C-alpha positions in Angstrom: 6.2 -11.9 -16.6 6.5 -8.4 -17.9 5.2 -7.2 -21.3 8.6 -6.5 -22.6 9.9 -10.0 -21.7 6.9 -11.5 -23.5 7.2 -9.2 -26.4 10.9 -10.0 -26.7 10.1 -13.6 -26.9 7.6 -13.0 -29.6 9.9 -11.0 -31.8 13.2 -12.8 -31.0 14.6 -9.9 -29.0 15.0 -11.8 -25.7 18.8 -11.5 -25.8 18.7 -7.8 -26.2 16.2 -7.6 -23.3 18.4 -9.6 -21.0 21.4 -7.3 -21.7 19.2 -4.2 -21.1 17.9 -5.7 -17.8 21.3 -6.7 -16.5 22.6 -3.2 -17.1 19.9 -1.9 -14.8 20.9 -4.0 -11.8 23.3 -3.0 -9.0 24.8 -5.5 -6.7 24.9 -4.1 -3.1 26.1 -7.3 -1.3 27.9 -10.4 -2.4 29.3 -13.4 -0.4 30.8 -16.3 -2.2 32.8 -17.7 0.7 36.0 -17.7 -1.3 37.8 -15.8 1.5 37.1 -18.1 4.5 38.9 -15.8 7.0 36.5 -12.9 6.1 33.0 -14.4 5.8 30.1 -12.0 6.4 27.9 -14.4 8.4 28.2 -16.0 11.8 27.6 -19.7 12.7 28.7 -21.0 9.3 31.5 -23.5 8.7 33.4 -23.1 5.5 33.8 -26.4 3.5 35.5 -27.3 0.3 33.4 -30.4 -0.2 31.2 -30.1 -3.3 30.9 -26.2 -3.3 28.2 -24.5 -5.4 30.7 -22.3 -7.3 34.4 -21.8 -6.8 36.4 -23.6 -4.1 34.3 -23.1 -1.0 30.7 -23.1 0.3 29.2 -22.6 3.8 27.7 -25.4 6.0 24.9 -24.5 8.5 24.8 -27.3 11.0 23.6 -27.8 14.6 25.6 -27.9 17.8 26.3 -31.3 19.2 23.8 -30.8 21.9 21.4 -28.2 20.5 19.2 -26.3 23.0 16.6 -25.9 20.2 15.8 -27.3 16.8 16.8 -24.0 15.1 20.1 -23.3 13.4 20.6 -19.7 12.5 23.3 -17.7 10.6 23.0 -13.9 10.7 24.8 -11.4 8.6 27.5 -9.6 10.6 26.6 -6.1 9.4 23.7 -4.0 8.2 23.7 -3.6 4.5 22.7 -0.2 3.3 19.7 0.0 0.9 17.4 2.6 -0.4 13.8 3.2 0.8 10.9 2.3 -1.6 13.2 0.3 -3.9 13.1 -3.2 -5.4 15.8 -5.7 -4.5 16.4 -9.4 -5.0 18.1 -11.7 -2.4 19.7 -14.6 -4.2 21.2 -17.8 -2.7 22.6 -21.1 -4.0 21.5 -23.9 -1.8 21.2 -27.6 -1.1 20.0 -29.5 2.0 19.4 -33.0 3.2 16.7 -32.1 5.8 13.8 -34.6 5.7 11.5 -33.0 8.2 11.3 -29.3 9.3 12.0 -26.0 7.6 14.6 -24.2 5.5 14.4 -20.6 4.7 16.4 -17.5 4.0 15.5 -13.8 4.4 16.2 -10.5 6.0 15.0 -7.9 8.5 14.6 -4.3 7.4 16.2 -1.6 9.6 15.3 2.0 10.0 19.0 2.8 10.0 21.9 1.7 7.8 24.4 2.0 10.7 22.7 0.2 13.5 19.9 -2.4 13.9 16.6 -0.5 14.4 13.9 -3.0 13.7 10.4 -4.1 14.7 8.7 -7.5 14.6 6.9 -6.7 11.3 10.1 -6.0 9.4 10.9 -9.7 8.6 11.0 -11.0 5.0 11.4 -14.8 4.5 11.4 -17.3 1.6 11.0 -21.0 2.2 13.1 -23.6 0.4 11.9 -27.1 -0.3 13.3 -29.9 1.8 15.8 -32.6 0.8 17.2 -30.6 -2.2 20.4 -32.5 -2.7 21.7 -30.8 -5.8 22.7 -27.1 -5.9 19.9 -24.8 -7.0 19.5 -21.0 -7.1 16.6 -19.4 -5.2 15.7 -15.8 -5.1 13.3 -13.5 -3.2 12.1 -10.2 -4.6 11.2 -7.5 -2.0 10.4 -3.8 -2.0 11.8 -1.9 0.9 9.5 0.1 3.1 9.4 3.9 2.9 11.5 4.2 6.1 14.0 1.4 5.5 17.7 2.2 5.1 19.4 -1.1 5.8 18.8 -4.9 5.9 20.4 -7.7 7.9 20.5 -11.1 6.2 19.6 -14.5 7.8 19.8 -18.2 6.9 17.7 -20.5 9.0 16.9 -24.2 9.3 14.7 -26.0 11.8 14.7 -29.6 13.1 18.2 -30.5 14.2 17.7 -34.3 14.0 17.1 -34.6 10.3 20.0 -33.1 8.4 21.6 -29.8 7.6 22.1 -27.2 4.8 24.8 -25.7 2.5 24.8 -22.2 1.1 26.8 -20.3 -1.5 26.7 -17.2 -3.7 24.5 -15.0 -1.5 23.8 -11.6 -3.0 21.5 -8.6 -2.7 20.8 -6.9 -6.1 18.9 -3.7 -6.7 16.8 -3.8 -9.9 14.2 -1.9 -11.8 10.9 -3.7 -11.4 9.1 -3.8 -14.7 5.4 -4.1 -14.2 2.9 -5.8 -16.6 1.6 -3.5 -19.3 -2.0 -4.0 -18.3 -3.5 -3.8 -14.7 -7.0 -4.2 -13.5 -7.5 -1.6 -10.8 -9.1 -2.1 -7.4 -12.8 -2.6 -7.7 -15.0 -1.7 -4.6 -18.0 -3.7 -6.0 -16.0 -7.0 -6.5 -18.4 -8.7 -4.0 -22.0 -7.5 -4.1 -25.5 -8.6 -3.2 -28.3 -9.7 -5.6 -31.2 -9.2 -3.2 -30.4 -6.3 -0.8 -28.5 -3.1 -1.3 -24.7 -3.4 -1.2 -23.2 -0.9 1.2 -19.6 0.1 1.7 -18.1 1.2 5.1 -15.8 4.2 5.1 -14.5 6.8 7.4 -13.8 10.6 7.4 -10.9 11.9 9.3 -10.3 15.6 10.0 -6.5 15.9 10.1 -3.7 13.5 9.5 -5.2 9.9 9.4 -1.7 8.4 10.0 -1.7 9.9 13.5 -3.4 7.6 15.9 -4.7 10.3 18.2 -6.2 12.2 15.3 -7.7 8.9 13.9 -9.3 8.1 17.2 -10.8 11.5 18.1 -11.5 13.1 14.8 -12.9 10.2 12.7 -16.5 9.5 11.9 -17.7 6.2 10.5 -20.2 5.9 7.7 -21.9 3.7 5.1 -22.7 4.4 1.5 -24.9 2.5 -0.9 -23.2 1.4 -4.1 -25.1 2.0 -7.4 -24.2 -1.3 -9.0 -25.6 -0.3 -12.4 -23.1 2.5 -12.5 -20.0 1.0 -10.9 -17.2 0.9 -13.4 -14.2 -1.4 -13.5 -11.0 0.4 -14.6 -8.2 -1.1 -16.6 -4.9 0.7 -16.8 -2.4 0.2 -19.7 1.2 1.3 -20.0 3.6 2.0 -22.9 1.8 -0.1 -25.5 3.2 -0.1 -29.0 1.2 0.7 -32.1 -1.0 -2.1 -33.2 -2.0 -3.2 -29.7 -5.5 -4.3 -28.8 -7.2 -5.2 -25.5 -9.9 -7.8 -25.4 -12.1 -8.0 -22.3 -14.9 -10.3 -21.3 -17.0 -11.3 -18.3 -17.6 -15.1 -18.1 -19.3 -17.4 -15.7 -18.6 -21.1 -16.5 -19.3 -21.5 -20.2 -21.4 -18.4 -20.6 -20.1 -15.1 -21.8 -21.9 -12.0 -20.3 -19.8 -9.3 -21.8 -17.2 -8.9 -24.5 -15.4 -6.0 -26.0 -12.2 -5.4 -28.0 -10.5 -2.0 -28.0 -7.4 -0.7 -29.8 -4.9 0.9 -27.5 -1.5 2.7 -27.8 0.8 4.4 -25.3 -0.6 4.7 -21.7 -4.1 5.3 -20.5 -7.2 3.8 -18.9 -10.3 2.0 -20.0 -13.6 1.9 -18.0 -16.0 -1.0 -18.2 -19.6 -0.9 -17.1 -20.5 -4.5 -16.2 -24.2 -3.8 -15.2 -23.7 -5.7 -12.0 -27.3 -5.1 -10.9 -28.5 -7.3 -13.8 -26.2 -10.2 -13.1 -27.7 -13.2 -11.2 -26.0 -14.9 -8.2 -22.7 -16.5 -9.1 -18.9 -16.2 -9.4 -17.8 -14.3 -12.6 -14.4 -13.8 -14.1 -13.4 -10.6 -15.7 -10.6 -11.5 -18.2 -8.6 -9.1 -20.3 -6.0 -10.0 -22.8 -3.4 -7.8 -24.5 -2.5 -8.6 -28.1 0.4 -7.1 -30.0 1.0 -7.7 -33.7 -1.5 -10.6 -33.6 0.2 -12.3 -30.7 -1.3 -12.7 -27.2 1.1 -11.1 -24.8 -0.5 -10.8 -21.4 -3.7 -11.8 -19.6 -5.2 -10.5 -16.3 -8.2 -11.7 -14.4 -10.4 -10.5 -11.5 -13.2 -12.4 -9.8 -16.6 -10.8 -9.4 -18.9 -12.3 -6.8 -22.7 -11.8 -6.9 -24.1 -13.0 -3.5 -27.5 -14.0 -2.2 -27.6 -12.5 1.3 -30.2 -15.1 2.4 -27.5 -17.8 2.3 -25.3 -16.0 4.7 -27.8 -14.2 7.0 -27.2 -14.1 10.7 -29.7 -16.2 12.7 -31.7 -14.9 15.6 -29.6 -15.3 18.8 -30.9 -16.8 22.0 -29.9 -15.6 25.5 -26.8 -17.3 26.7 -27.1 -19.5 29.8 -23.9 -21.4 29.1 -21.1 -21.2 26.6 -18.8 -24.2 26.3 -16.6 -26.3 24.0 -18.0 -29.3 22.2 -16.7 -32.1 20.0 -14.7 -31.5 16.8 -13.4 -28.1 18.0 -16.8 -26.5 18.2 -18.0 -23.6 20.4 -21.4 -24.2 21.8 -24.1 -22.0 23.2 -26.6 -23.7 25.5 -25.4 -27.1 24.2 -25.7 -26.2 20.4 -22.9 -25.5 18.0 -22.2 -21.8 17.4 -20.0 -20.3 14.6 -19.1 -16.8 15.4 -18.2 -13.9 13.1 -16.0 -11.2 14.5 -13.8 -8.4 13.2 -11.7 -6.8 15.9 -11.6 -3.1 16.5 -15.3 -2.8 15.4 -17.3 -0.7 14.9 -14.6 1.9 15.9 -11.3 1.9 17.8 -12.9 2.8 21.1 -15.4 2.3 23.9 -19.2 2.2 23.6 -19.3 5.9 24.3 -16.9 6.4 21.4 -19.0 4.2 19.1 -22.1 6.2 19.9 -20.4 9.5 19.2 -18.7 8.6 16.0 -20.9 6.0 14.2 -23.2 7.6 11.7 -26.1 8.1 11.4 -26.3 6.4 14.8 -24.8 3.3 16.5 -27.8 1.1 16.2 -28.1 1.6 12.5 -24.4 1.2 12.0 -24.3 -2.2 13.9 -27.4 -3.5 12.1 -25.7 -2.6 8.8 -22.5 -4.4 9.8 -24.5 -7.5 10.5 -26.5 -7.3 7.3 -23.4 -6.7 5.1 -20.8 -8.8 6.9 -22.5 -11.1 9.4 -20.7 -9.7 12.4 -22.5 -10.9 15.6 -19.7 -10.6 18.2 -18.1 -7.4 19.5 -15.4 -6.6 22.1 -16.6 -5.3 25.4 -14.0 -3.4 27.5 -13.5 -0.3 29.6 -10.7 2.2 30.2 -9.3 3.2 33.6 -7.7 6.7 33.4 -5.3 8.2 36.0 -8.2 9.9 37.9 -9.2 6.5 39.2 -5.8 5.4 40.5 -6.7 6.2 44.1 -10.4 5.1 43.8 -10.2 1.6 42.5 -13.2 0.4 44.5 -15.4 3.1 43.0 -13.9 2.4 39.5 -14.7 -1.3 39.8 -18.4 -0.5 40.3 -18.3 2.0 37.4 -16.5 -0.5 35.2 -19.0 -3.3 35.9 -21.8 -0.9 35.1 -20.3 0.1 31.8 -19.6 -3.5 30.9 -23.3 -4.4 31.5 -24.5 -1.3 29.6 -22.4 -2.4 26.6 -23.7 -6.0 26.8 -27.3 -4.6 27.0 -26.8 -2.8 23.8 -25.4 -5.9 22.0 -28.3 -8.1 23.3 -30.8 -5.6 21.9 -29.1 -5.9 18.5 -28.8 -9.6 18.1 -25.1 -9.7 19.1 -22.9 -11.2 21.8 -19.9 -9.8 23.6 -16.3 -11.0 24.1 -15.6 -9.4 27.5 -12.1 -8.3 28.3 -11.2 -10.1 31.5 -9.4 -7.1 33.0 -9.9 -3.3 32.7 -7.6 -1.5 30.3 -5.3 0.9 32.2 -3.4 4.0 31.3 -0.2 2.5 32.6 1.6 -0.8 32.7 0.8 -2.7 36.0 0.5 -6.3 37.2 -2.7 -8.2 37.0 -5.1 -7.4 39.8 -6.5 -10.9 40.6 -9.0 -9.7 43.2 -10.4 -7.1 40.8 -10.7 -9.7 38.1 -12.7 -11.9 40.5 -15.0 -9.0 41.4 -15.5 -8.2 37.7 -16.5 -11.7 36.9 -19.0 -11.8 39.7 -20.5 -8.6 38.5 -21.0 -9.6 34.8 -21.2 -13.4 34.6 -25.0 -13.6 34.6 -25.5 -11.4 31.5 -27.3 -13.2 28.7 -25.1 -11.6 26.0 -21.8 -12.6 27.6 -20.2 -15.1 25.2 -16.7 -15.5 26.7 -14.0 -13.9 28.7 -11.1 -12.7 26.5 -7.6 -11.4 26.6 -5.3 -10.6 23.6 -1.6 -11.5 23.4 -0.6 -11.8 27.1 3.0 -12.4 25.9 3.2 -8.8 24.7 1.7 -7.5 27.9 4.3 -9.6 29.9 1.7 -11.7 31.6 3.4 -15.0 32.4 1.8 -18.4 31.8 1.6 -18.7 35.5 -0.3 -15.4 35.7 -2.8 -16.5 33.1 -3.3 -20.0 34.6 -4.2 -18.3 37.9 -6.6 -15.9 36.1 -8.2 -18.9 34.4 -8.8 -20.7 37.7 -10.3 -17.6 39.3 -12.7 -17.1 36.4 -13.7 -20.8 36.4 -14.2 -20.7 40.2 -16.6 -17.7 39.9 -18.1 -18.6 36.5 -17.9 -22.2 35.2 -20.6 -21.4 32.6 -18.5 -19.3 30.2 -15.6 -19.9 27.9 -12.2 -18.3 28.5 -10.4 -17.3 25.3 -6.8 -16.2 25.2 -5.3 -15.1 21.9 -1.6 -15.9 21.6 1.2 -14.8 19.3 4.4 -16.5 20.3 4.5 -20.1 19.0 7.3 -21.1 21.3 5.0 -20.5 24.2 1.7 -22.0 23.0 2.1 -25.1 25.2 2.9 -23.0 28.2 -0.3 -20.8 27.9 -2.5 -23.7 26.9 -3.8 -24.4 30.4 -5.2 -20.8 30.6 -7.6 -20.9 27.7 -10.5 -23.0 26.4 -9.8 -21.8 22.9 -6.8 -22.4 20.6 -6.3 -18.9 19.2 -3.5 -17.0 17.6 -2.7 -14.5 14.9 0.3 -14.2 12.7 1.6 -11.0 11.2 2.7 -9.3 9.1 0.9 -11.1 6.4 1.7 -11.8 3.6 5.3 -11.1 4.6 4.9 -14.1 6.8 3.7 -16.8 4.4 1.1 -19.5 4.7 4.0 -22.0 5.0 4.8 -20.3 8.3 1.1 -20.2 9.1 0.8 -24.0 8.7 3.8 -24.5 10.9 2.4 -22.3 13.7 -1.0 -23.8 13.4 0.5 -27.2 13.8 2.2 -26.1 17.0 -1.0 -24.5 18.3 -3.2 -27.5 17.7 -0.7 -29.8 19.3 -0.8 -27.6 22.4 -4.7 -27.5 22.3 -5.6 -31.0 21.0 -9.4 -30.7 21.4 -10.1 -27.0 21.7 -12.1 -24.8 19.2 -9.6 -23.2 16.8 -9.5 -19.4 16.1 -7.2 -17.9 13.5 -7.3 -14.3 12.5 -7.5 -13.3 8.9 -5.0 -10.5 8.6 -7.0 -7.9 6.7 -4.7 -5.2 7.9 -1.1 -4.1 7.5 1.4 -1.6 8.7 1.4 1.7 6.9 4.8 0.9 5.2 3.6 -2.5 3.8 1.2 -3.7 1.2 -2.2 -5.1 2.1 -2.9 -8.8 1.4 -4.9 -9.8 -1.7 -8.2 -11.6 -1.8 -6.4 -14.7 -3.0 -4.1 -14.6 0.0 -7.0 -14.0 2.5 -9.1 -16.7 0.9 -6.2 -19.2 1.1 -5.8 -18.4 4.8 -9.6 -19.0 5.3 -9.6 -22.3 3.5 -6.5 -23.5 5.3 -8.2 -22.7 8.6 -11.2 -24.8 7.5 -8.9 -27.7 6.6 -7.4 -27.4 10.1 -10.8 -27.6 11.8 -11.8 -24.0 12.5 -15.5 -23.1 12.9 -15.1 -19.4 13.4 -14.5 -16.4 11.2 -12.3 -13.8 12.9 -10.5 -11.0 11.1 -8.2 -8.1 12.0 -9.2 -5.3 11.7 -12.2 -3.0 11.1 -11.6 0.4 12.7 -7.8 0.0 12.9 -5.6 3.1 12.8 -3.3 1.6 10.2 -4.4 -0.1 6.9 -7.6 -2.1 7.3 -11.0 -3.0 6.0 -11.9 0.7 5.8 -8.9 1.7 3.8 -9.1 -1.1 1.2 -12.6 -1.0 -0.4 -11.9 -4.0 -2.7 -10.7 -6.3 0.1 -13.7 -5.1 2.2 -16.0 -6.1 -0.7 -14.3 -9.5 -1.1 -14.8 -10.1 2.7 -18.5 -10.2 1.8 -17.6 -13.3 -0.3 -15.6 -14.8 2.6 -18.6 -14.5 4.9 -20.8 -16.2 2.3 -18.3 -19.0 2.0 -18.1 -19.4 5.7 -21.9 -19.6 6.2 -22.3 -22.1 3.3 -19.4 -24.3 4.3 -20.2 -24.5 8.0 -23.0 -27.1 7.7 -20.6 -29.4 5.7 -17.7 -28.9 8.1 -20.0 -29.5 11.2 -22.0 -32.4 9.9 -19.9 -34.0 7.1 -18.2 -37.4 7.6 -14.4 -37.5 6.9 -13.6 -39.3 3.7 -10.4 -41.0 3.0 -8.8 -39.5 -0.1 -5.4 -39.9 -1.7 -4.6 -36.5 -3.1 -1.1 -36.1 -4.7 0.6 -32.9 -5.4 3.9 -32.1 -7.1 5.1 -29.8 -4.2 3.9 -31.2 -0.9 2.4 -27.8 -0.1 -1.3 -28.6 -0.8 -3.2 -29.3 2.4 -6.7 -30.7 1.8 -9.8 -32.1 3.5 -12.5 -34.3 2.1 -16.0 -34.9 3.6 -19.1 -36.8 2.6 -22.2 -34.7 3.1 -25.8 -35.4 1.8 -24.7 -37.8 -0.9 -21.8 -35.7 -2.1 -18.1 -35.5 -1.5 -16.8 -32.0 -0.7 -13.0 -31.4 -1.2 -11.2 -28.3 0.1 -7.6 -27.8 -1.1 -5.1 -24.9 -1.1 -1.7 -24.3 -2.4 0.1 -22.6 0.5 3.3 -21.8 -1.5 3.6 -18.1 -2.2 5.4 -18.6 -5.5 5.3 -22.2 -6.8 2.4 -23.7 -8.7 1.3 -27.2 -7.8 -0.2 -30.0 -9.9 -2.8 -31.9 -8.0 -4.4 -35.3 -8.8 -7.0 -37.5 -7.1 -9.3 -40.3 -8.1 -13.1 -40.4 -7.9 -15.6 -42.5 -9.9 -17.7 -39.7 -11.2 -16.8 -38.0 -14.5 -17.6 -34.4 -13.5 -17.1 -32.1 -10.5 -18.4 -28.6 -9.9 -17.4 -25.6 -7.8 -19.0 -25.8 -4.4 -20.0 -22.1 -4.4 -21.2 -21.9 -8.0 -22.2 -25.0 -10.0 -21.8 -23.1 -13.3 -18.0 -23.9 -13.0 -17.5 -27.5 -14.0 -14.4 -29.7 -13.9 -14.0 -32.8 -16.1 -12.4 -36.0 -14.9 -10.6 -38.5 -17.1 -10.8 -42.2 -16.5 -11.7 -41.7 -12.9 -8.9 -39.1 -12.2 -9.2 -35.4 -11.7 -6.2 -33.0 -12.3 -5.9 -29.4 -11.2 -3.1 -26.9 -11.5 -3.1 -24.6 -8.5 -1.4 -21.3 -8.8 0.4 -20.0 -5.7 -2.1 -19.4 -2.8 -4.9 -20.7 -5.1 -7.8 -22.6 -3.5 -10.4 -25.0 -4.8 -13.6 -26.2 -3.0 -15.4 -28.7 -5.2 -18.3 -31.1 -4.9 -18.7 -34.5 -6.5 -21.9 -36.6 -6.5 -21.6 -40.0 -4.9 -24.7 -41.3 -6.8 
């Protein structure tokens, strides 16, 4: 809620505010279905039965013999919009769908006259199921810098369980009013207590948005943060006279810092939190704006102080055999192994590229990556340029040599390799099955080879039959290593499943594609791979026209993956040429906390005993998992809704619970019942004693 909305409530000026706000909106599209001969969507049937407003509404139903479970209505034309502008899409809606999905949304277009779109241009909003009374739903969105049009969509899935009705669909341009106080990005949000905290960054000579420039003119570096001098910045806007800002740093019931400052107009406040003096734990920086004696707005930011010893990378043994085990585990030499991997690391290039551009040298860079972020697996691949087109036999020998050289380097630095199962080529061409066989023969005995890997065969137009043949070739030549194929098209998960030992996919753009969609795709993936280890990519990147995800959104994805049985930590991307780890220092810093969470949770997830727990939520969007481990019950839960809070209750005989990662945060039960309110994409991981 904006400052002015809250201030209006305080002073009784809400009506004036609403009139002012409505005057600042512009309707750019409206469909109320009152002219049935002229409706602006396809695949809708106009009905006069119980409309939302007026005489008519629209019914989205399924064909008598549907070819799929999806019913889709698309706008008949591109609606012109402005770049970098805030809009709301509003709909009135009801449905009687018991199982499946209902959502509305749009795709952004580079042109207002024709459909010029890409896969990352979708925006969706999910609607609850079985809403039998008319309700209004809206989705706010900001157009990208190169967007000039949008096309609207209405979509339901599962044709056997009902249908949906729609009315009063509109697109409205509005002036987004931001909160009057904002805590700015903080590169030291996650820091170590026992070793230096280092930040990775890059220096590009030229335009970093040009991929070729980014690849050839970028050097990669580390800097050590001076935690005693790092300052957290608070920005305030248009504050009236008599405003004050109270800020404090708390951990559980203890207050580590408190300060009240008067503020007026617009400006910035810097806070020195003396991070180097804070012990291990999770802290909350809270700041509250007060106007005329009334609290108007509160903002918070988590600060993690981390003991590196609890998330240190163990010493790796030479690999004789990598395989899959029980409970979706990877195994090395018969023992469970939980990998940490950020793709496109340490740079977007080959080993020779890494050696040229990683500073001060590649060995130091890799060791620092492992120290700071736990990474112990890296991609191994090699490039075939046009000069080798007529010398494939010679190139094969050279490529195997380069693969082994890269693996030698990784072995010397306590790392393993995910080896690309084909050579990357300068042009599109069919899979060369004999070359793949020879490559496998030449590399399969290397002690740093973790698995054979290929990313998104659907995009490369490799068919399921192609990949099944590749899988068989690899297993004939090398039955002692995993084959891992990362997928992206949920409609084809079951077709590619016979070609991979690992259930792996990534979903993007995120958060434009919500965790509700994430859960749906994960369900399809795990159905296609009922016993395989499960990899899901944390989308710590975005396209240059879109916003990066927040720590809350990344953490929610991470916890959802743990609930679904994942034992790996995989992220995209490190040295990416778009937005990534290296362009978002705060998110990079928080990834340090994610690594710590991963290492500390893994013993529980691997050795805990599933516990039956009845957990109730008000939304149905709170997946959870409960395990008994060493005399305690550990509960993981996450609200996967992007916009709706959820009240959660469960029963347990103890009277107090505590945060799994920091026992300073306590939660009181009442008469054997615990209650939590989870904000959108909020997580909780708690422990309760069983003694």
